[in-house]
N, C-alpha and C positions, 0 to 999 in steps of 0.2 A: 376413458382416451389416455393415449402415451405421454409419457413425459417426457420432456428432450432429456436427450442425454448432456450432460455438463463437459467440461472440456476440465481435463485433471492436470492441474498443474504440479509442476516438479518444484521443488523447493531452490534451487536456482531463480524459478521464477519469479516464486513471492520474497527472495532477496532483493532481485529489482525492483522489484514495485514495494517493497520499503524503501529502497536507497532511491527510484524518482518521487517519492510522496515526501519524504527526509529534502531529498534538493529542491524541491517547488516548492517546501515549510521555510528553506530560505531563501528565498528569493522573494523581493520587497514587493518586486511588481508581478510575485502570482499568488502569493499571500493572504488571507485575511483573515484577521479576529479569532473565528469559526474552524478557522481550516485551510484550503486550496481553490483560487476560484478555478472558475470551467474552464477557460485560455492555459492553464495548470493541469489540468484532469488530463486534455485535450495533450497534452504536449506527454503526458507522462502513460500517456493509448500508444501515441506515433510513438515514443521511445522504449515501449515493450516491442511495438510491432520492427522494427528501427535493426534490435535487440534476437531476433528472431525468438519471441517468447512461444515455447510449446503447447497452447493455447492459436490451433491453426486457422481459428478464422479471425478478422478482425470484432465478430461481434459478441466471441468470447472472451478476448482481451476487456473491449469498454464494457461487456456484465461483471466481468469481476471485479476491475474498478471501481463500476459503478457499485456495489453492493457496500466496498468499504468506505465509500465516500456517502451514502446512506445510512450504513450502519456510524459513520463519525458524528453524522447530522442527529438518525434519533438519541445518540444519548447523549450530544450536547444537547439538545435542547429536554429533556427529563435530566440531567447533571441537576444543575441548578437556575432556578433565575436569577439571583444576584451574581454578579459580575465576580467576584472573588472566587465562589465554587465555580464559574467557566475557567480563570485562569487554573484553580486549582487540576481540572478535569485535561483543560487543555498540557498542564504540567505530565500528569502522569499518561496522560497520550505516549506523548513526546518521549520516555523517557519510557516507553510502553512497545514504541516500536520499534529504538532503542537497542531494546536486550533483546526482543524476537531478528531484528538485523546480525546482530554480535552472534546470540544461539546459532543462523544460520550458517554464517562466515563460518562456526568453529567444525560444526559437523559438517561440512563443505570439504574443510581443510581437515579433518580426517578422514572424511573419504577417498580424502586427493591421494596422503600417504599412507593410508590401506591397500591404496591402488599400488602404488608403485612397487610395493616391497615383492 
């Protein structure tokens, strides 16, 4: 049985996904204590489609976002049962996502300047 080939995501797509996720987390109508509501994830997928993500099929965009969401849920459930532990986990996750977005932005900026030369 052959495995389905997954879409290849470009750095710009990853950056957009992280940017959309952080925006949803900052929107009171879309965020929850543990992440983002289902309608928030639907908006993220729609935004990826609108922005022309390199994942050419809606199912591929949805699958990628779902893997992020499910990974966060899995990590959140195993982080700690206490409220303090959960808050510490989410603070760390937010910092990680922000650092990842900043790193990708720097890499994209350096690629842009190197292409101008």
